[in-house]
C-alpha positions, 0 to 999 in steps of 0.5 A: 757785802764784799765787792763794789756793786750797788747790791754789795753796798745795799747788803752792807748798809742793811747789816750795819743798820742792824748792828747799829740798832742793836747797839742802841737798843742795848744802850751800847751807844753810850760806850761805843761809837761805830764807823762804817767802811765799804769799797763802794761807800755811798752815803746817798744810798744809806737810809735814812738818806736825809737824817743821821744814820748811826756810824755813817757820814752825815747826809750829803745835803748837810755838807753845805750847811756844815761848811757854812757853820765851820766858817767855810761859806765861800767853799760851800758856794764854790763846791759842786754837788759832785765835789761834795759827793767825794766826801764818801771816799773817807769811808771807802776802803778795800775791805768792808769794816766796822771800826768800833771806837771807845767813846773817848776816841769818838770824843777826841775825833769829833770833840766832846760836846760837839753836838750843835744845832745845824741850820739846813737852810730850808727852814729846818734845824737838826742836831749835828756833830763833828762839824770841824772833822767833816768840814776838814775831810770834805774839803780835803776830798774835794781838793784831791779830786775824784781821779786821785781818790779813786786811783788810791782806792783802786791801788789799795784794792789791788794789793788785796788780790 
């Protein structure tokens, strides 16, 4: 849904979950990838919260292990949970949107055959992809800081009104 309320984000998350499920059901996920955007994007409110969700950012609790895997162990230890949560800004936009990508575009962004075994540090290992991309974006968002990110988003939203 439109807007920045939690209710609007919940409607958005429900709709894109259905879109993703139907894409996978009809095996479109082999040809297309989805990238979801919302003004109030919050990965911690996307189900499943601790597992990958098609078209969404990786679960927030995966970011530290991803940073470590990408050789950014120092940053993984230095960044606060609030810093890591700023990663959501890479999916915040003035309009609710689903970016539909050809698989060649997905591979160019994440790297072909980029699926790896990610050690979550709690005794579990999960399949993950896009480690380099998400590490770079997470570090960039943390460096920019919440005030700058929110200000930029607010300016983009204001242009739409």
